[in-house]
C-alpha angles and dihedrals in degrees: 000000000000124000136188117220120198114194141179109207134185111249094251137140110268097009093124094044089052094052094048091044092052091050091051094047089053091055101265124129116213111233100169142008128191129166151119148198117292116238090255089066092225103082137048125217107214130188117194132182115206136175128212147131096243130088116274092223091071092052091050091052092051095046089049089060092061112107095226094047108097097171135007135182125181120194134167115260116238 
């Protein structure tokens, strides 16, 4: 199944690598990443598309545990 992940991340070294690594360790393959710096200059808005056989709720819970992840929403792609 394919999921879209919307995230707000602190602008910190390695934050993106931690997000992608967490998704991969949970059995999801990243198929697309898009994002940019928020107007405040301190946060990134990131949108990822991932594929995997597991439930997206578990991935959302794991991403939310990351220190640099301020908000996360996982939804099925249509």
